[in-house]
C-alpha positions as MATLAB code, in Angstrom:
seq = 'PDTIKYTTLYETLVGMLAVSAQVDPSMRASTAAAGAEAVGPLSFLGHCAVQYTFSLVYKILLTLPPSVAALESLASPDVRLEGPWLLHALIWGPRASHKLFNGWIKDGLVRQSLTTQKADALLKSVTNVTSSLQHDLRVAGQVVTGLISKIHARATASVSTGMADCASFADLLLVDAVLARLQVTLDDGWQRGELDLRGASDTHDLCQALKITADQLPVTSLLSLIMLLTEAARHGIVQSIGSSAAAAAPTSANVNNKASSSSASAAVAAVPAVNLHESGPMLEAYSRVLAVSGDHGGFVRACLGRESRTTALNAALYNWTVNALDGFPQPQAWKSSQCGGDVLPGESFVSGVVLGHV';
ca = [
      -0.179    0.181    0.371;
       1.053    3.628   -0.491;
       0.646    4.293    2.936;
       3.727    1.697    4.203;
       6.604    3.215    5.793;
       9.008    1.415    3.651;
      11.923    2.844    5.478;
      10.845    1.412    8.553;
       9.657   -2.029    6.953;
      13.497   -2.542    5.726;
      14.867   -1.559    8.727;
      12.900   -4.021   10.685;
      13.136   -6.579    8.372;
      17.002   -6.238    8.352;
      17.299   -6.276   12.101;
      15.041   -9.179   12.223;
      18.749  -10.940   10.593;
      19.858  -10.415   14.394;
      17.658  -13.588   15.365;
      20.425  -15.598   14.659;
      22.152  -14.638   18.377;
      19.352  -16.523   19.727;
      21.461  -19.792   19.556;
      23.812  -18.332   21.812;
      23.870  -20.061   24.843;
      26.130  -16.948   26.214;
      23.636  -14.352   24.861;
      20.450  -16.361   26.157;
      22.590  -16.536   30.022;
      23.358  -13.024   30.100;
      19.756  -12.740   29.387;
      18.472  -13.985   32.090;
      21.739  -12.646   34.472;
      20.153   -8.725   33.985;
      17.294   -9.673   35.407;
      14.923  -11.263   32.485;
      12.951  -14.515   32.712;
      15.254  -17.246   32.820;
      15.706  -18.846   29.255;
      17.156  -22.160   29.101;
      18.828  -23.816   26.298;
      17.567  -23.453   22.776;
      14.730  -26.589   21.763;
      15.025  -28.310   18.065;
      12.261  -26.720   17.503;
      13.743  -22.881   18.446;
      16.380  -24.189   16.335;
      14.234  -24.838   13.528;
      12.601  -21.470   14.216;
      15.992  -19.380   13.956;
      16.719  -21.029   10.593;
      13.434  -20.468    9.060;
      13.418  -16.884   10.325;
      16.894  -15.985    9.553;
      16.689  -17.553    6.103;
      13.320  -16.479    4.767;
      14.204  -12.710    6.068;
      17.561  -12.957    4.315;
      16.202  -13.627    0.824;
      13.126  -11.402    1.597;
      15.829   -8.571    1.057;
      17.515  -10.203   -1.490;
      14.422   -9.156   -3.242;
      13.661   -5.925   -1.931;
      15.118   -2.742   -3.267;
      17.081   -1.266   -0.563;
      15.824    2.018    1.630;
      17.066    4.994    1.017;
      18.384    5.074    4.697;
      20.508    1.992    3.878;
      21.866    3.410    0.363;
      23.235    6.345    3.035;
      24.689    4.847    5.570;
      26.441    2.876    2.894;
      27.660    5.979    1.007;
      29.009    7.131    4.042;
      32.693    6.588    4.897;
      32.909    7.394    7.838;
      29.804    5.213    9.076;
      31.120    1.398   10.974;
      28.101   -1.147    9.934;
      27.904   -3.727   12.493;
      26.000   -6.930   12.907;
      22.745   -7.520   10.207;
      23.249   -3.869    8.678;
      27.301   -5.514    7.759;
      25.712   -8.315    6.100;
      23.130   -6.386    4.010;
      26.236   -4.314    2.925;
      27.908   -7.368    1.768;
      25.519   -7.393   -0.955;
      24.160   -4.407   -2.063;
      27.569   -2.294   -1.958;
      28.377   -4.503   -5.274;
      24.834   -4.957   -6.530;
      25.067   -0.498   -6.897;
      27.998   -0.835   -8.875;
      26.110   -3.710  -11.571;
      24.601   -2.798  -14.523;
      21.194   -5.013  -13.861;
      20.988   -3.587  -10.619;
      21.473   -0.306  -11.212;
      18.306    0.668  -12.914;
      16.121   -1.620  -10.614;
      17.887    0.149   -7.532;
      17.331    3.600   -8.819;
      13.688    3.193  -10.116;
      12.805    1.591   -6.048;
      15.085    5.055   -5.026;
      12.396    7.252   -6.714;
       9.749    5.799   -5.369;
      10.845    6.515   -2.466;
      10.571   10.092   -3.256;
      14.180   10.705   -4.641;
      14.868   12.324   -7.638;
      16.417   10.748  -10.907;
      19.615   13.189   -9.875;
      19.387   12.382   -6.370;
      19.107    8.894   -6.998;
      22.017    8.717   -9.382;
      24.246   10.488   -7.347;
      23.303    8.409   -4.082;
      24.584    5.189   -6.272;
      27.081    7.046   -7.145;
      28.394    7.797   -3.800;
      27.511    3.712   -3.057;
      29.775    2.607   -5.621;
      32.694    4.834   -4.849;
      32.875    3.990   -1.147;
      32.264   -0.213   -1.443;
      33.715   -0.978   -4.634;
      37.189   -1.149   -3.791;
      39.762   -3.400   -2.494;
      40.911   -1.045    0.092;
      37.124   -0.725    1.158;
      36.972   -4.488    2.038;
      40.234   -4.787    3.638;
      39.655   -2.197    5.771;
      36.039   -3.798    6.810;
      37.797   -7.392    7.291;
      40.584   -5.568    9.619;
      37.952   -4.035   11.540;
      35.930   -7.150   11.841;
      38.587   -9.528   12.831;
      40.279   -7.001   15.606;
      36.608   -6.415   17.152;
      36.282  -10.547   17.052;
      39.859  -10.716   18.839;
      38.445   -8.076   21.377;
      35.351   -9.767   22.035;
      36.968  -13.209   22.658;
      39.351  -11.924   25.282;
      36.792  -10.075   27.129;
      34.305  -12.830   27.056;
      37.404  -15.314   28.293;
      38.329  -12.889   30.965;
      34.822  -12.914   32.224;
      33.729  -16.461   31.772;
      36.579  -17.897   33.463;
      33.719  -20.646   34.434;
      33.629  -22.062   30.158;
      36.539  -20.875   29.536;
      37.248  -20.377   25.754;
      34.595  -22.740   24.263;
      31.950  -20.118   23.990;
      34.149  -17.265   23.844;
      32.687  -16.911   20.291;
      29.616  -16.503   19.401;
      28.013  -17.985   16.248;
      26.524  -14.278   14.945;
      30.436  -13.284   15.423;
      31.502  -16.256   13.354;
      29.310  -16.042   10.540;
      29.487  -12.544   10.174;
      33.688  -12.747    9.810;
      33.546  -15.708    8.104;
      30.734  -13.661    5.548;
      33.620  -10.596    5.444;
      36.167  -12.624    3.968;
      34.393  -14.617    1.910;
      33.646  -11.117    0.265;
      37.170  -10.709    0.687;
      38.129  -13.540   -1.328;
      36.297  -12.672   -4.214;
      37.411   -9.122   -4.365;
      40.720  -10.365   -4.743;
      40.391  -12.541   -6.653;
      38.622   -9.830   -9.410;
      41.381   -7.684   -9.128;
      43.583  -10.443   -9.731;
      41.699  -11.501  -12.604;
      41.001   -8.050  -14.126;
      44.981   -7.859  -13.818;
      44.801   -4.669  -11.221;
      46.361   -6.960   -8.451;
      49.693   -8.434   -9.296;
      51.442  -10.216   -5.604;
      54.221  -12.008   -7.764;
      56.683   -9.545   -6.347;
      55.734   -8.730   -3.303;
      58.589  -10.230   -1.089;
      57.599   -9.034    2.114;
      55.099   -6.942    3.855;
      55.798   -3.562    2.115;
      55.941   -5.013   -0.862;
      52.400   -6.536   -0.545;
      51.302   -2.934    1.046;
      52.428   -1.366   -2.181;
      50.938   -3.857   -4.349;
      47.992   -3.696   -2.328;
      47.626    0.152   -2.310;
      47.027    0.356    1.398;
      49.326    1.021    4.841;
      50.590   -2.014    6.794;
      47.911   -1.008    9.001;
      45.221   -1.734    7.028;
      46.550   -5.564    5.878;
      44.579   -7.535    8.522;
      46.967  -10.650    8.167;
      48.602  -10.655   11.519;
      44.845  -10.191   12.831;
      43.903  -13.065   11.294;
      46.351  -15.524   12.281;
      45.731  -14.251   15.871;
      42.080  -14.989   15.360;
      42.229  -17.947   13.698;
      44.775  -19.364   16.757;
      41.967  -18.371   19.326;
      39.546  -20.132   17.541;
      41.091  -22.867   17.128;
      42.112  -23.272   20.952;
      38.096  -22.487   21.850;
      37.490  -25.767   19.378;
      39.425  -27.554   21.480;
      37.903  -26.132   24.685;
      34.653  -27.214   23.113;
      35.897  -30.601   22.322;
      37.065  -31.579   25.908;
      33.913  -30.033   27.359;
      31.645  -32.218   25.167;
      33.613  -35.177   27.099;
      30.812  -37.617   29.056;
      28.008  -35.536   26.967;
      25.542  -38.429   25.401;
      26.532  -36.570   21.928;
      30.106  -37.630   22.715;
      28.706  -41.099   24.611;
      27.107  -42.175   21.010;
      29.679  -41.578   19.064;
      31.390  -44.599   17.317;
      35.046  -44.775   18.940;
      38.595  -46.451   17.758;
      37.054  -49.997   19.424;
      33.421  -50.200   17.391;
      34.948  -48.782   14.313;
      37.582  -51.613   13.736;
      35.171  -53.968   15.704;
      31.210  -53.804   15.727;
      31.370  -56.323   18.071;
      32.713  -54.684   20.851;
      30.873  -51.588   20.061;
      28.647  -51.939   23.404;
      31.664  -51.964   25.755;
      33.122  -49.554   24.015;
      29.512  -47.102   24.103;
      29.713  -48.199   27.715;
      33.130  -47.039   28.530;
      32.359  -43.982   27.335;
      29.306  -43.374   29.179;
      31.150  -44.022   32.097;
      33.636  -41.079   31.805;
      32.311  -37.814   33.986;
      32.021  -34.443   31.845;
      35.078  -32.458   32.411;
      34.090  -29.785   35.215;
      36.089  -26.532   34.526;
      35.933  -25.563   37.937;
      37.443  -28.695   39.576;
      39.326  -30.180   36.419;
      40.795  -26.977   34.777;
      44.677  -28.511   34.769;
      43.225  -31.545   33.006;
      41.165  -29.542   30.189;
      44.161  -28.093   29.997;
      46.536  -31.247   29.265;
      43.297  -32.412   26.972;
      43.483  -29.556   24.809;
      47.360  -29.772   24.268;
      46.725  -33.083   23.519;
      44.459  -32.670   20.846;
      46.850  -29.383   19.705;
      49.321  -32.018   18.538;
      47.335  -35.238   17.305;
      45.008  -35.817   14.338;
      43.356  -38.230   12.098;
      43.049  -36.674    9.158;
      46.389  -35.997    6.769;
      47.412  -32.397    6.873;
      50.252  -29.970    5.994;
      52.214  -31.096    8.985;
      52.059  -34.842   10.469;
      50.091  -35.074   13.791;
      52.133  -36.024   16.499;
      49.684  -38.000   18.638;
      46.972  -40.375   16.935;
      43.976  -42.470   17.958;
      46.186  -44.810   20.139;
      48.156  -41.924   22.278;
      44.237  -40.341   22.700;
      41.646  -41.725   26.083;
      38.292  -43.876   24.462;
      36.487  -40.502   25.685;
      38.936  -38.238   23.773;
      38.251  -39.928   20.796;
      34.784  -40.253   20.613;
      34.603  -36.317   21.489;
      37.396  -35.797   18.715;
      34.788  -37.778   16.193;
      31.664  -36.253   17.085;
      32.864  -32.820   16.090;
      34.679  -33.759   13.150;
      31.992  -35.869   11.727;
      30.160  -32.982   10.463;
      30.375  -32.982    6.944;
      29.806  -29.374    6.368;
      27.847  -30.380    3.077;
      25.732  -26.915    3.425;
      28.910  -24.571    2.341;
      29.713  -23.495   -1.430;
      32.725  -24.957   -2.330;
      35.997  -23.143   -2.468;
      36.637  -20.639   -4.648;
      32.602  -21.324   -6.044;
      32.251  -17.836   -7.869;
      34.651  -19.556  -10.665;
      33.199  -22.957  -11.003;
      29.636  -24.043  -12.345;
      28.089  -24.075   -8.998;
      27.817  -20.111   -8.941;
      29.526  -19.145  -12.071;
      26.743  -18.735  -14.018;
      25.000  -16.809  -11.501;
      24.484  -12.974  -12.722;
      26.708  -11.820   -9.396;
      29.031  -15.072   -8.961;
      30.319  -13.585   -5.925;
      27.444  -12.853   -4.009;
      26.172  -16.136   -4.548;
      29.316  -17.057   -2.919;
      28.974  -14.951    0.146;
      25.370  -15.906    0.360;
      25.865  -19.633    0.109;
      28.831  -19.080    3.440;
      25.531  -16.885    4.851;
      22.824  -19.346    4.334;
      25.548  -22.581    4.739;
      26.215  -21.427    8.562;
      22.502  -21.202    9.854;
];
């Protein structure tokens, strides 16, 4: 209807993407601690509701023309977008400069009472701000360093849970989407011949090739984030020891000999859950074991194998690695048949990463 406040509708839809935070135990616990009604772990039906809501709203936003206010925030280089609005920017920044979407977006802006000249100027401003490698590097650096600060703050405040819950689902989804966009932008620059890193032998040469300063290069921060998330993953695996999921997972005994499955499962179930209040040294010991062990080949050969770990630890590790992650796009899918035939292959790749998490 003509009387609808489109800006309000659009802002509400973008805000609804924050529903992904409902799956984070830390967020639900902090809500209860703040005096709100006590909330327990999200049920299976609750997870389904979050998945359905996020996926539906995300796809609706892909089909609606952006509001004037949303594009004005993209056109301002001083505005730092976060959370759902940054996810929104990852899609609509590149769309603003594409010939297929440009006219459609302009028509939507005119219908929102902008003149044709102002709509053209706004789209050019969005393109100038967002359509560059330097912009994507800056955004990636801000997101990575921001998440590192959050992880350190949460790990310090939540001694009882250690590193296991230090990074929220919404934070991981956002940083993965931002890095996916950066991958596409770097490859596009390389394909167009605008980026040549073959002569970059050190950080100075790399910054010159990328036309950025050393402070804008998020390599060190990204490596620090990888180390922190790896440590968090190990702590999460250790904490799952003794849980029902770990008890039900196949172990080395019943993988190699199905006849021994009952006794192996019983052995796993008999192992008590790791209590961080009482078993801090044990948690750290198990985490150190996981850091130098593995069952799959990689660039570095693992020091410890399955036989060097306890049955319970093997079960927890199996439960962690059994996920195939089939919902995510293939590496460099924007250049393959998976996304290569789409209007904006890079957008399809980024959206695939976002919806793969959900």
